[in-house]
Residue frames as a rotation matrix with the C-alpha (Angstrom) as fourth column:
MET 1
-0.684 -0.666 0.297 22.09
-0.469 0.713 0.521 -29.37
-0.559 0.217 -0.800 -39.98
LEU 2
-0.793 0.513 0.329 18.76
0.608 0.703 0.369 -30.94
-0.042 0.493 -0.869 -40.98
LYS 3
-0.670 0.634 -0.387 15.75
-0.494 -0.770 -0.405 -29.11
-0.554 -0.080 0.829 -42.40
LEU 4
-0.677 0.580 0.453 12.43
0.712 0.673 0.203 -30.62
-0.187 0.460 -0.868 -43.42
GLU 5
-0.784 0.432 -0.446 9.94
-0.441 -0.893 -0.089 -28.50
-0.437 0.127 0.891 -45.34
ASN 6
0.039 0.962 -0.269 6.33
-0.939 -0.057 -0.339 -29.56
-0.341 0.265 0.902 -45.86
ILE 7
-0.888 -0.437 -0.141 7.05
-0.459 0.851 0.255 -33.29
0.009 0.291 -0.957 -45.94
VAL 8
0.303 0.953 0.028 4.20
-0.931 0.302 -0.206 -35.47
-0.205 0.036 0.978 -47.18
SER 9
-0.827 -0.528 -0.193 4.41
-0.557 0.817 0.151 -39.27
0.078 0.232 -0.970 -47.11
ARG 10
0.256 0.965 -0.059 1.91
-0.966 0.258 0.020 -42.01
0.035 0.051 0.998 -47.87
TYR 11
-0.756 -0.247 0.606 1.45
-0.234 0.967 0.103 -45.73
-0.611 -0.064 -0.789 -47.43
GLY 12
-0.501 0.593 0.631 -0.43
0.857 0.441 0.266 -46.56
-0.121 0.674 -0.729 -50.60
ARG 13
-0.110 0.563 0.819 -3.33
0.503 -0.679 0.534 -44.13
0.857 0.470 -0.209 -50.76
ILE 14
0.742 0.417 -0.524 -3.20
0.641 -0.215 0.737 -43.33
0.195 -0.883 -0.427 -47.07
GLU 15
0.156 -0.669 0.726 -1.40
-0.001 -0.735 -0.678 -40.07
0.988 0.105 -0.116 -46.30
VAL 16
0.413 -0.107 -0.905 0.46
0.844 0.419 0.335 -40.34
0.344 -0.901 0.263 -43.00
LEU 17
-0.392 -0.569 -0.723 2.50
0.716 -0.682 0.149 -37.13
-0.578 -0.459 0.675 -42.93
HIS 18
0.486 0.725 0.489 0.69
0.873 -0.436 -0.220 -33.92
0.054 0.534 -0.844 -43.86
GLY 19
0.533 -0.293 0.794 3.21
0.189 -0.873 -0.449 -31.19
0.825 0.389 -0.410 -44.56
VAL 20
0.822 -0.276 -0.497 5.67
0.538 0.093 0.838 -31.70
-0.185 -0.957 0.225 -41.68
SER 21
0.441 -0.726 0.527 8.38
0.008 -0.584 -0.812 -29.08
0.898 0.362 -0.252 -41.18
LEU 22
0.961 -0.240 -0.138 11.14
0.132 -0.040 0.990 -29.15
-0.243 -0.970 -0.007 -38.59
ASN 23
0.504 -0.863 0.022 14.82
-0.305 -0.202 -0.931 -28.43
0.808 0.462 -0.366 -38.19
VAL 24
0.873 -0.378 -0.308 17.70
0.469 0.477 0.744 -29.83
-0.134 -0.794 0.593 -36.17
ASN 25
0.754 -0.644 0.128 20.74
-0.580 -0.745 -0.329 -27.67
0.307 0.174 -0.936 -35.45
ALA 26
0.144 -0.807 -0.572 24.24
0.055 0.584 -0.810 -29.06
0.988 0.086 0.128 -35.11
GLY 27
-0.798 -0.599 0.059 25.03
-0.071 -0.004 -0.997 -30.17
0.598 -0.801 -0.039 -31.56
GLU 28
-0.296 0.781 0.550 21.41
-0.947 -0.317 -0.059 -30.49
0.129 -0.538 0.833 -30.42
ILE 29
-0.918 0.387 0.082 19.28
0.372 0.915 -0.154 -33.26
-0.134 -0.111 -0.985 -29.06
VAL 30
-0.569 0.812 -0.131 15.85
-0.818 -0.542 0.192 -32.70
0.085 0.217 0.972 -30.59
THR 31
-0.876 0.318 0.363 13.02
0.160 0.901 -0.403 -34.99
-0.455 -0.295 -0.840 -29.55
LEU 32
-0.605 0.746 -0.278 9.85
-0.598 -0.196 0.777 -35.80
0.525 0.636 0.565 -31.46
VAL 33
-0.923 0.322 0.209 6.98
0.014 0.573 -0.819 -36.92
-0.384 -0.753 -0.534 -29.25
GLY 34
-0.348 0.875 -0.335 3.47
-0.914 -0.239 0.327 -38.05
0.206 0.421 0.884 -29.98
SER 35
0.217 0.536 0.816 1.03
-0.675 0.686 -0.271 -40.90
-0.706 -0.492 0.510 -29.54
ASN 36
-0.532 -0.326 0.781 1.22
0.204 0.846 0.492 -44.25
-0.822 0.421 -0.384 -31.32
GLY 37
0.011 0.533 0.846 0.35
0.955 0.246 -0.167 -43.84
-0.297 0.810 -0.506 -34.98
ALA 38
0.579 0.229 -0.783 1.11
0.197 -0.971 -0.138 -40.12
-0.791 -0.074 -0.607 -35.05
GLY 39
0.967 -0.215 0.136 3.78
0.116 -0.105 -0.988 -40.54
0.227 0.971 -0.076 -37.74
LYS 40
0.647 -0.755 0.108 7.00
-0.585 -0.400 0.705 -40.42
-0.489 -0.519 -0.701 -35.71
THR 41
0.019 -0.653 0.758 8.62
0.174 0.748 0.640 -43.55
-0.985 0.120 0.128 -37.14
THR 42
0.588 0.258 0.766 7.46
0.780 0.070 -0.622 -42.70
-0.215 0.963 -0.160 -40.65
LEU 43
0.973 -0.230 -0.021 9.17
-0.230 -0.953 -0.199 -39.32
0.026 0.198 -0.980 -40.38
LEU 44
0.238 -0.934 0.266 12.47
-0.532 0.104 0.840 -40.89
-0.812 -0.342 -0.473 -39.33
ARG 45
0.063 -0.169 0.984 12.20
0.553 0.826 0.106 -43.38
-0.831 0.537 0.146 -42.19
VAL 46
0.896 0.252 0.366 11.65
0.444 -0.515 -0.733 -40.53
0.004 0.819 -0.573 -44.64
ILE 47
0.734 -0.672 -0.092 14.78
-0.619 -0.719 0.317 -38.79
-0.279 -0.176 -0.944 -43.34
SER 48
-0.095 -0.817 0.569 16.87
-0.360 0.561 0.746 -41.95
-0.928 -0.134 -0.347 -43.70
GLY 49
-0.426 -0.073 -0.902 15.40
-0.889 -0.153 0.432 -42.61
-0.169 0.986 0.000 -47.14
VAL 50
-0.994 0.038 0.104 13.72
0.049 0.993 0.104 -45.96
-0.099 0.109 -0.989 -46.57
GLN 51
-0.077 0.997 0.012 10.20
0.750 0.066 -0.658 -44.47
-0.657 -0.042 -0.753 -46.73
PRO 52
-0.490 -0.134 0.861 9.29
0.803 -0.453 0.387 -42.46
0.339 0.881 0.330 -49.85
ARG 53
-0.522 0.377 -0.765 8.21
0.190 -0.823 -0.535 -38.85
-0.832 -0.425 0.358 -49.56
ALA 54
0.123 0.668 0.734 5.34
0.958 0.114 -0.264 -37.73
-0.260 0.736 -0.625 -51.77
ALA 55
0.574 0.020 0.819 6.19
0.363 -0.902 -0.232 -34.03
0.734 0.430 -0.525 -51.47
GLY 56
0.979 -0.200 -0.036 8.43
-0.075 -0.519 0.852 -31.64
-0.189 -0.831 -0.523 -49.59
GLU 57
0.485 -0.875 0.003 12.14
-0.254 -0.144 -0.956 -30.97
0.837 0.463 -0.292 -49.29
ILE 58
0.915 -0.346 -0.209 14.87
0.338 0.369 0.866 -32.42
-0.222 -0.863 0.455 -47.07
THR 59
0.550 -0.806 0.218 18.21
-0.264 -0.415 -0.870 -30.65
0.793 0.421 -0.441 -46.74
PHE 60
0.851 -0.416 -0.320 21.21
0.498 0.446 0.744 -31.87
-0.167 -0.793 0.587 -44.79
GLU 61
-0.054 -0.882 -0.468 24.08
0.576 -0.411 0.707 -29.50
-0.816 -0.231 0.531 -44.17
GLY 62
-0.131 0.097 -0.987 22.58
-0.386 -0.922 -0.039 -27.14
-0.913 0.376 0.158 -46.73
LYS 63
-0.801 -0.181 -0.571 22.25
-0.599 0.245 0.762 -29.69
0.002 0.953 -0.304 -49.56
SER 64
0.266 0.961 -0.072 19.13
-0.964 0.264 -0.036 -31.45
-0.016 0.079 0.997 -50.78
ILE 65
-0.845 -0.474 0.247 19.06
-0.476 0.878 0.054 -35.17
-0.243 -0.072 -0.967 -50.02
ALA 66
0.012 0.991 0.137 15.45
-0.763 0.098 -0.639 -35.70
-0.647 -0.096 0.757 -51.09
ARG 67
0.781 0.269 -0.563 16.45
-0.606 0.543 -0.581 -37.90
0.149 0.795 0.588 -54.04
MET 68
-0.271 -0.962 -0.018 19.47
-0.891 0.258 -0.374 -39.48
0.365 -0.085 -0.927 -52.38
PRO 69
0.323 0.391 -0.862 19.26
-0.118 0.920 0.373 -43.27
0.939 -0.019 0.343 -51.78
PRO 70
0.976 0.183 0.120 19.51
-0.132 0.057 0.990 -44.56
0.174 -0.982 0.080 -48.21
HIS 71
0.556 -0.817 -0.149 23.08
0.823 0.517 0.234 -45.87
-0.114 -0.253 0.961 -48.46
ALA 72
-0.151 -0.597 0.788 24.27
0.623 -0.676 -0.394 -42.49
0.768 0.431 0.474 -49.74
ARG 73
0.560 0.402 0.725 22.61
-0.301 -0.717 0.629 -40.76
0.772 -0.570 -0.280 -46.78
VAL 74
0.927 -0.316 -0.200 24.56
0.339 0.487 0.805 -43.04
-0.157 -0.814 0.559 -44.44
ALA 75
0.088 -0.952 0.293 27.77
0.985 0.039 -0.170 -42.13
0.150 0.303 0.941 -46.24
ALA 76
0.016 -0.006 1.000 26.80
0.253 -0.967 -0.010 -38.44
0.967 0.253 -0.014 -45.97
GLY 77
-0.852 -0.470 0.231 26.54
-0.109 -0.273 -0.956 -38.75
0.513 -0.839 0.181 -42.19
ILE 78
-0.082 0.886 0.457 23.00
-0.978 -0.159 0.133 -39.86
0.190 -0.436 0.880 -41.27
ALA 79
-0.818 -0.144 -0.557 22.47
-0.076 0.987 -0.142 -43.11
0.570 -0.074 -0.818 -39.34
GLN 80
0.074 0.928 0.366 19.32
-0.820 -0.152 0.552 -44.58
0.568 -0.341 0.749 -37.82
VAL 81
-0.976 -0.150 0.160 18.79
-0.217 0.752 -0.623 -46.83
-0.026 -0.642 -0.766 -34.83
PRO 82
-0.491 0.848 -0.201 15.50
-0.306 0.048 0.951 -48.51
0.816 0.528 0.235 -35.77
GLU 83
0.073 0.651 0.755 12.59
-0.997 0.048 0.055 -49.31
0.000 -0.757 0.653 -33.51
GLY 84
0.924 0.349 0.154 12.90
-0.363 0.929 0.073 -52.87
-0.118 -0.123 0.985 -32.25
ARG 85
0.289 -0.935 0.205 16.75
-0.387 0.082 0.918 -52.88
-0.876 -0.344 -0.339 -32.52
GLN 86
0.968 0.181 -0.174 16.82
-0.230 0.356 -0.906 -55.18
-0.102 0.917 0.386 -35.60
VAL 87
-0.003 -0.990 0.138 20.22
-0.828 0.079 0.555 -56.65
-0.561 -0.112 -0.820 -34.82
PHE 88
0.164 -0.054 -0.985 21.54
-0.739 0.655 -0.159 -59.53
0.654 0.754 0.067 -36.95
ALA 89
0.675 0.294 0.676 20.74
-0.735 0.352 0.580 -62.24
-0.068 -0.888 0.454 -34.43
PRO 90
0.955 -0.295 -0.016 22.95
0.294 0.955 -0.050 -65.12
0.031 0.043 0.999 -35.74
LEU 91
0.326 -0.885 0.332 26.03
0.295 -0.239 -0.925 -62.92
0.898 0.400 0.184 -36.08
SER 92
-0.122 -0.468 -0.875 28.41
0.985 0.053 -0.166 -62.06
0.124 -0.882 0.454 -33.26
ILE 93
0.662 0.304 -0.685 28.31
0.514 -0.850 0.120 -58.72
-0.546 -0.431 -0.718 -31.51
GLU 94
-0.200 -0.838 -0.508 31.57
0.034 -0.524 0.851 -57.71
-0.979 0.153 0.134 -33.14
ASP 95
-0.744 -0.015 0.669 30.35
0.648 0.230 0.726 -58.69
-0.164 0.973 -0.161 -36.60
ASN 96
0.391 0.918 0.058 27.21
0.920 -0.389 -0.050 -56.61
-0.023 0.073 -0.997 -36.04
LEU 97
0.470 -0.287 -0.834 29.40
0.176 -0.896 0.408 -53.64
-0.865 -0.338 -0.371 -35.20
ARG 98
-0.612 -0.789 0.044 31.57
0.170 -0.077 0.982 -54.16
-0.772 0.609 0.181 -38.27
LEU 99
-0.310 0.591 0.745 28.49
0.951 0.183 0.250 -54.25
0.012 0.785 -0.619 -40.48
GLY 100
0.639 0.556 -0.531 27.66
0.609 -0.788 -0.092 -50.77
-0.469 -0.265 -0.843 -39.21
ALA 101
0.113 -0.717 -0.688 30.85
-0.237 -0.692 0.682 -49.54
-0.965 0.085 -0.248 -40.87
TRP 102
0.133 -0.073 0.988 30.19
0.724 0.688 -0.047 -51.03
-0.676 0.722 0.144 -44.32
THR 103
0.928 0.213 0.306 30.23
0.368 -0.663 -0.653 -47.57
0.064 0.718 -0.693 -46.00
ARG 104
0.695 -0.717 -0.052 33.76
-0.609 -0.627 0.486 -46.96
-0.381 -0.306 -0.872 -44.71
SER 105
0.811 -0.489 -0.321 37.06
0.055 0.610 -0.790 -48.11
0.582 0.623 0.522 -46.19
ASP 106
-0.044 -0.851 0.524 39.35
-0.670 -0.364 -0.647 -47.10
0.741 -0.379 -0.554 -43.30
ASP 107
-0.687 -0.289 -0.667 40.31
0.255 0.764 -0.593 -49.03
0.681 -0.577 -0.451 -40.17
VAL 108
0.202 0.898 0.391 37.43
-0.280 -0.330 0.902 -49.33
0.938 -0.292 0.185 -37.70
ALA 109
-0.149 -0.310 -0.939 39.31
0.675 0.662 -0.326 -50.73
0.723 -0.682 0.110 -34.69
ARG 110
-0.962 -0.261 0.073 39.28
0.136 -0.699 -0.702 -47.43
0.235 -0.665 0.709 -32.82
GLU 111
-0.372 0.901 0.224 35.52
-0.772 -0.434 0.464 -47.02
0.515 0.000 0.857 -33.21
ILE 112
0.278 0.436 -0.856 34.93
0.090 0.875 0.475 -50.58
0.956 -0.209 0.204 -31.98
ASP 113
-0.550 -0.551 -0.627 37.05
0.697 0.110 -0.708 -49.79
0.460 -0.827 0.324 -28.91
ASP 114
-0.898 0.258 0.356 35.00
-0.350 -0.910 -0.225 -46.63
0.266 -0.326 0.907 -28.35
ILE 115
0.078 0.974 -0.211 31.75
-0.581 0.216 0.785 -48.62
0.810 0.061 0.583 -28.49
TYR 116
0.148 -0.088 -0.985 33.13
0.539 0.843 0.005 -51.15
0.829 -0.531 0.172 -26.01
ALA 117
-0.873 -0.467 -0.141 34.19
0.387 -0.486 -0.784 -48.31
0.298 -0.739 0.605 -23.71
MET 118
-0.598 0.729 0.334 30.67
-0.697 -0.679 0.233 -46.86
0.396 -0.093 0.913 -23.87
PHE 119
0.575 0.813 0.089 28.97
-0.791 0.525 0.316 -50.23
0.210 -0.252 0.945 -23.37
PRO 120
-0.382 -0.877 0.292 31.41
-0.921 0.386 -0.046 -52.57
-0.072 -0.287 -0.955 -21.53
ILE 121
0.086 0.474 0.876 28.93
-0.384 0.827 -0.409 -55.45
-0.919 -0.302 0.254 -21.50
LEU 122
0.911 0.236 -0.337 29.27
-0.387 0.211 -0.898 -55.68
-0.141 0.949 0.284 -25.29
LYS 123
0.057 -0.965 -0.257 33.01
-0.886 0.069 -0.458 -56.20
0.459 0.254 -0.851 -25.03
GLU 124
-0.409 -0.173 0.896 32.48
-0.751 0.621 -0.223 -58.87
-0.518 -0.764 -0.384 -22.40
LYS 125
0.155 0.608 0.779 30.11
0.035 0.784 -0.619 -60.76
-0.987 0.123 0.101 -24.73
ARG 126
-0.010 -0.141 -0.990 31.61
-0.784 -0.614 0.095 -59.73
-0.621 0.777 -0.104 -28.08
ALA 127
-0.884 -0.392 -0.254 31.95
-0.464 0.675 0.574 -63.30
-0.053 0.625 -0.779 -29.41
LEU 128
-0.562 0.745 0.360 28.34
0.312 0.594 -0.742 -64.25
-0.766 -0.304 -0.566 -28.62
PRO 129
-0.584 0.475 0.659 25.57
0.716 -0.082 0.694 -64.11
0.384 0.876 -0.292 -31.23
ALA 130
-0.891 0.221 0.396 23.55
-0.286 -0.952 -0.112 -60.92
0.352 -0.214 0.911 -30.97
GLY 131
0.005 0.975 -0.224 20.37
-0.333 0.213 0.919 -62.94
0.943 0.070 0.325 -30.51
ALA 132
-0.036 -0.090 -0.995 21.68
0.753 0.652 -0.086 -64.14
0.657 -0.753 0.044 -27.13
LEU 133
-0.917 -0.369 0.153 21.65
0.205 -0.764 -0.611 -60.62
0.342 -0.529 0.777 -25.69
SER 134
-0.311 0.811 -0.495 18.93
0.767 -0.093 -0.635 -59.14
-0.561 -0.577 -0.593 -23.52
GLY 135
0.545 0.621 0.563 16.69
0.831 -0.491 -0.262 -56.41
0.114 0.611 -0.784 -24.91
GLY 136
0.898 -0.231 -0.375 18.73
-0.053 -0.902 0.429 -53.69
-0.437 -0.365 -0.822 -23.25
GLN 137
-0.077 -0.983 0.165 22.00
0.066 0.160 0.985 -55.13
-0.995 0.086 0.053 -24.52
GLN 138
-0.114 0.109 0.987 20.58
0.961 0.265 0.082 -55.39
-0.253 0.958 -0.135 -28.03
GLN 139
0.897 0.435 0.083 19.64
0.442 -0.877 -0.188 -51.71
-0.009 0.205 -0.979 -27.83
MET 140
0.474 -0.818 -0.326 23.22
-0.243 -0.477 0.845 -50.88
-0.846 -0.321 -0.425 -26.90
LEU 141
-0.343 -0.609 0.715 24.40
0.496 0.529 0.689 -52.96
-0.797 0.591 0.121 -29.85
ALA 142
0.355 0.559 0.749 21.99
0.934 -0.178 -0.310 -51.26
-0.040 0.810 -0.585 -32.25
MET 143
0.958 -0.064 -0.280 23.27
-0.023 -0.989 0.149 -47.87
-0.286 -0.137 -0.948 -31.10
GLY 144
0.117 -0.992 0.046 26.86
-0.167 0.026 0.986 -49.01
-0.979 -0.123 -0.162 -31.39
ARG 145
-0.130 -0.109 0.986 26.27
0.831 0.530 0.168 -50.40
-0.540 0.841 0.022 -34.88
ALA 146
0.781 0.475 0.406 24.86
0.618 -0.681 -0.392 -47.05
0.090 0.557 -0.825 -36.04
LEU 147
0.813 -0.499 -0.299 27.78
-0.269 -0.779 0.567 -45.17
-0.516 -0.381 -0.768 -34.51
MET 148
0.091 -0.825 0.557 30.25
0.460 0.531 0.712 -47.29
-0.883 0.191 0.428 -36.46
SER 149
0.331 0.069 0.941 29.40
0.934 -0.169 -0.316 -45.26
0.137 0.983 -0.121 -39.58
LYS 150
-0.645 -0.598 -0.477 30.68
0.706 -0.704 -0.072 -42.15
-0.293 -0.383 0.876 -37.75
PRO 151
0.108 0.802 0.588 27.42
0.914 -0.312 0.258 -40.25
0.390 0.510 -0.767 -38.21
LYS 152
-0.895 -0.222 0.386 27.01
0.107 -0.949 -0.298 -36.52
0.433 -0.225 0.873 -37.86
LEU 153
-0.301 0.889 0.345 23.26
-0.937 -0.343 0.068 -37.01
0.178 -0.303 0.936 -37.25
LEU 154
-0.985 0.013 -0.172 21.87
0.052 0.974 -0.221 -40.00
0.164 -0.227 -0.960 -35.36
LEU 155
-0.188 0.981 0.053 18.17
-0.776 -0.181 0.605 -40.88
0.602 0.073 0.795 -35.61
LEU 156
-0.988 -0.149 0.044 16.95
-0.137 0.703 -0.698 -42.84
0.073 -0.696 -0.715 -32.60
ASP 157
-0.222 0.962 -0.160 13.57
-0.583 0.001 0.812 -44.57
0.781 0.273 0.561 -32.74
GLU 158
0.716 0.653 0.246 12.14
-0.539 0.293 0.790 -45.56
0.444 -0.698 0.562 -29.34
PRO 159
-0.209 -0.913 -0.350 15.45
-0.401 0.406 -0.821 -46.57
0.892 -0.032 -0.451 -27.70
SER 160
-0.739 -0.109 0.665 13.87
-0.674 0.120 -0.729 -47.21
-0.001 -0.987 -0.162 -24.29
MET 161
0.189 0.938 -0.292 11.01
-0.896 0.286 0.339 -49.40
0.401 0.198 0.894 -25.51
GLY 162
0.740 0.280 -0.611 10.57
-0.116 0.949 0.295 -52.48
0.662 -0.147 0.735 -23.31
LEU 163
-0.249 -0.941 -0.229 13.51
0.219 0.175 -0.960 -51.68
0.943 -0.289 0.163 -21.04
ALA 164
0.334 0.248 -0.910 13.69
0.924 0.106 0.368 -51.63
0.188 -0.963 -0.193 -17.24
PRO 165
0.988 0.154 0.035 14.08
0.143 -0.967 0.209 -48.19
0.066 -0.202 -0.977 -15.59
LEU 166
0.444 -0.890 -0.106 17.75
0.038 -0.100 0.994 -48.77
-0.895 -0.446 -0.011 -14.76
LEU 167
-0.262 -0.523 0.811 18.55
0.819 0.324 0.473 -49.56
-0.510 0.789 0.344 -18.40
ILE 168
0.609 0.532 0.588 16.52
0.750 -0.627 -0.209 -46.58
0.258 0.568 -0.781 -19.58
ASP 169
0.887 -0.336 -0.316 18.69
-0.081 -0.788 0.611 -44.32
-0.454 -0.516 -0.726 -17.43
GLN 170
-0.015 -0.958 0.286 21.81
0.285 0.270 0.920 -45.88
-0.958 0.096 0.269 -18.91
ILE 171
-0.050 0.071 0.996 20.58
0.995 0.086 0.044 -45.39
-0.083 0.994 -0.075 -22.49
MET 172
0.876 0.428 0.223 19.63
0.444 -0.896 -0.025 -41.76
0.189 0.121 -0.975 -21.80
ARG 173
0.597 -0.743 -0.303 23.05
-0.104 -0.447 0.889 -41.07
-0.796 -0.499 -0.344 -20.30
ALA 174
-0.236 -0.682 0.692 24.64
0.658 0.412 0.630 -42.59
-0.715 0.604 0.351 -23.38
ILE 175
0.389 0.462 0.797 22.56
0.900 -0.377 -0.221 -40.30
0.198 0.803 -0.562 -25.61
VAL 176
0.985 -0.052 -0.163 23.70
0.008 -0.938 0.346 -37.23
-0.171 -0.342 -0.924 -23.67
SER 177
0.220 -0.974 0.054 27.31
0.080 0.073 0.994 -38.40
-0.972 -0.214 0.093 -23.88
LEU 178
-0.039 -0.185 0.982 26.99
0.959 0.271 0.089 -38.63
-0.282 0.945 0.167 -27.66
ARG 179
0.853 0.345 0.392 25.96
0.438 -0.881 -0.178 -34.98
0.284 0.324 -0.903 -27.84
GLU 180
0.774 -0.610 -0.171 29.01
-0.231 -0.522 0.821 -34.14
-0.590 -0.596 -0.545 -25.77
ARG 181
-0.114 -0.825 0.553 31.12
0.414 0.467 0.782 -35.99
-0.903 0.318 0.288 -28.35
GLY 182
-0.679 -0.184 -0.711 29.71
-0.394 -0.726 0.564 -33.85
-0.620 0.663 0.420 -31.15
VAL 183
-0.857 0.458 0.236 26.93
0.494 0.600 0.630 -36.09
0.147 0.656 -0.740 -32.48
THR 184
-0.688 0.725 0.031 23.63
-0.725 -0.687 -0.041 -34.39
-0.009 -0.051 0.999 -33.28
LEU 185
-0.943 0.325 0.065 20.53
0.308 0.932 -0.191 -36.43
-0.123 -0.161 -0.979 -32.36
LEU 186
-0.402 0.916 -0.010 16.89
-0.817 -0.354 0.456 -36.61
0.414 0.192 0.890 -33.39
LEU 187
-0.997 -0.050 0.060 15.11
-0.077 0.769 -0.635 -38.75
-0.014 -0.638 -0.770 -30.80
VAL 188
-0.041 0.991 -0.131 11.70
-0.587 0.082 0.805 -40.40
0.808 0.110 0.578 -31.02
GLU 189
-0.907 -0.372 -0.199 10.83
-0.022 0.512 -0.858 -41.65
0.422 -0.774 -0.473 -27.56
GLN 190
0.021 0.963 -0.269 7.73
0.328 0.248 0.911 -43.06
0.944 -0.108 -0.311 -25.87
ASN 191
0.130 -0.066 -0.989 9.10
0.989 -0.057 0.134 -42.07
-0.065 -0.996 0.058 -22.45
VAL 192
0.479 0.150 0.865 8.23
0.489 -0.864 -0.121 -38.41
0.729 0.481 -0.487 -22.89
THR 193
0.993 -0.117 -0.013 9.44
-0.047 -0.499 0.865 -37.41
-0.108 -0.859 -0.501 -19.43
ALA 194
0.336 -0.928 0.162 12.91
0.510 0.324 0.797 -38.85
-0.792 -0.186 0.582 -20.04
ALA 195
0.059 -0.287 0.956 13.08
0.988 -0.120 -0.097 -37.40
0.143 0.950 0.276 -23.55
LEU 196
0.702 0.283 0.654 12.17
0.279 -0.954 0.113 -33.87
0.656 0.103 -0.748 -22.46
GLU 197
0.892 -0.413 -0.184 14.70
0.113 -0.190 0.975 -34.04
-0.438 -0.891 -0.123 -19.62
ILE 198
0.035 -0.976 0.216 17.66
0.545 0.200 0.815 -34.57
-0.838 0.089 0.538 -21.96
ALA 199
0.119 0.062 0.991 16.53
0.987 -0.116 -0.111 -32.75
0.108 0.991 -0.075 -25.11
ASP 200
-0.868 -0.379 -0.322 17.29
0.381 -0.923 0.058 -29.17
-0.319 -0.072 0.945 -26.08
ARG 201
-0.585 0.715 -0.383 14.17
-0.790 -0.610 0.067 -28.73
-0.185 0.341 0.921 -28.19
ALA 202
-0.714 0.423 0.558 11.05
0.282 0.903 -0.324 -30.75
-0.641 -0.074 -0.764 -28.91
TYR 203
-0.692 0.617 -0.374 8.30
-0.661 -0.335 0.671 -31.15
0.289 0.712 0.640 -31.47
VAL 204
-0.491 0.645 0.585 4.89
-0.154 0.597 -0.787 -32.64
-0.858 -0.477 -0.193 -30.78
ILE 205
-0.851 0.199 -0.487 3.30
-0.478 0.093 0.873 -34.50
0.219 0.976 0.016 -33.69
GLU 206
-0.391 0.807 0.444 -0.36
-0.161 0.414 -0.896 -35.50
-0.906 -0.422 -0.032 -33.86
THR 207
0.480 0.643 0.596 -1.98
0.394 0.449 -0.802 -37.36
-0.784 0.620 -0.038 -36.77
GLY 208
0.175 -0.531 0.829 0.89
0.979 0.183 -0.090 -36.49
-0.104 0.827 0.552 -39.08
LYS 209
0.471 -0.008 0.882 1.12
0.300 -0.939 -0.169 -32.79
0.830 0.344 -0.440 -38.26
ILE 210
-0.636 -0.672 -0.380 3.41
0.660 -0.219 -0.718 -30.79
0.399 -0.708 0.583 -35.97
VAL 211
0.411 0.898 0.158 1.14
0.596 -0.396 0.699 -29.10
0.690 -0.193 -0.697 -33.43
LEU 212
0.985 -0.175 -0.008 3.65
-0.104 -0.623 0.776 -27.74
-0.141 -0.763 -0.631 -30.90
ASP 213
0.378 -0.924 -0.064 7.36
0.721 0.337 -0.605 -27.00
0.580 0.182 0.794 -30.79
GLY 214
0.720 -0.213 0.660 9.81
-0.431 -0.883 0.184 -25.17
0.544 -0.417 -0.728 -28.58
GLU 215
-0.404 -0.872 0.277 12.43
-0.751 0.143 -0.644 -25.63
0.522 -0.468 -0.713 -25.90
ALA 216
-0.322 0.254 -0.912 12.06
0.208 0.959 0.194 -29.03
0.924 -0.128 -0.361 -24.23
ARG 217
-0.840 -0.038 -0.542 11.94
0.542 -0.007 -0.840 -27.61
0.028 -0.999 0.026 -20.71
THR 218
-0.779 0.611 -0.139 9.18
-0.594 -0.791 -0.144 -25.20
-0.198 -0.029 0.980 -21.78
LEU 219
-0.202 0.728 -0.655 7.07
-0.631 0.414 0.656 -27.93
0.749 0.546 0.376 -23.38
ALA 220
-0.626 -0.076 -0.776 7.53
0.414 0.811 -0.413 -30.10
0.661 -0.580 -0.476 -20.28
LYS 221
-0.865 0.306 -0.398 5.58
0.252 -0.421 -0.871 -27.43
-0.434 -0.854 0.287 -18.39
ASP 222
-0.753 0.610 -0.246 2.92
-0.596 -0.474 0.649 -26.95
0.279 0.635 0.720 -21.08
ASP 223
-0.325 0.706 0.629 -0.49
-0.678 0.290 -0.676 -28.04
-0.660 -0.646 0.384 -19.79
ARG 224
0.595 0.570 -0.566 -1.40
-0.802 0.386 -0.455 -29.67
-0.040 0.725 0.687 -23.12
VAL 225
-0.070 -0.719 -0.692 1.76
-0.538 0.612 -0.581 -31.79
0.840 0.331 -0.429 -23.13
ARG 226
-0.812 -0.242 0.532 1.44
-0.583 0.281 -0.762 -32.62
0.035 -0.929 -0.369 -19.45
ALA 227
0.018 0.922 0.387 -2.15
-0.764 0.263 -0.589 -33.79
-0.645 -0.285 0.709 -19.86
ALA 228
0.704 0.347 -0.620 -1.63
-0.705 0.450 -0.549 -35.73
0.088 0.823 0.561 -23.10
TYR 229
0.446 -0.644 -0.622 1.77
-0.191 0.610 -0.769 -37.34
0.875 0.462 0.149 -22.57
LEU 230
-0.622 -0.757 0.201 2.89
-0.326 0.017 -0.945 -36.99
0.712 -0.654 -0.257 -18.96
GLY 231
-0.140 0.661 -0.737 -0.30
0.600 0.649 0.468 -38.10
0.788 -0.376 -0.487 -17.25
ILE 232
-0.799 -0.178 -0.574 -0.49
0.578 -0.490 -0.653 -34.93
-0.165 -0.853 0.495 -15.18
């Protein structure tokens, strides 16, 4: 579904990604793990089109999207849940969800009902401003907002950041349920243990380069991964 070939990206003169290549197959959960500053968020931003690439190719469903603007990538089927949630705090939960469907011209009522079924607390508080929600509830809203565009590929950036263990479990279950519904996912996650438990495959990125990749369960047993990211 998604293929990156030798992606280079810079912030000013500073090169952050140094020839990154990876692929995501339809129906997979693929996780990208690495330390802070390794380039994980930058890579997701390059895929969604909000961070320029200096070199390399991006193809989605066999077609180049390297020069496609961000809004066109959303319309093509790519949505991102950004780090830090970035909900529209003054707007109601339901208005936040409707904004996620701005590329669509059809009726969105069914998708809103689906989001409320996945995250019942959002339905209960749907008239409240998004800024009144807890961190975990805002994460649910950010995921729901992205899903309103009916994406084929969902990019998730640190969905468990700052959440209590119980909420982390709930978010991870929701991610697995999305795969079961046919959504393909590329997950950046600081909780490496949780990410490797639910992912099909994984890539390890260090200082802007992919250094390891393979089946998630295999990398979870790799001594280098265990020492660097699992504290074992």
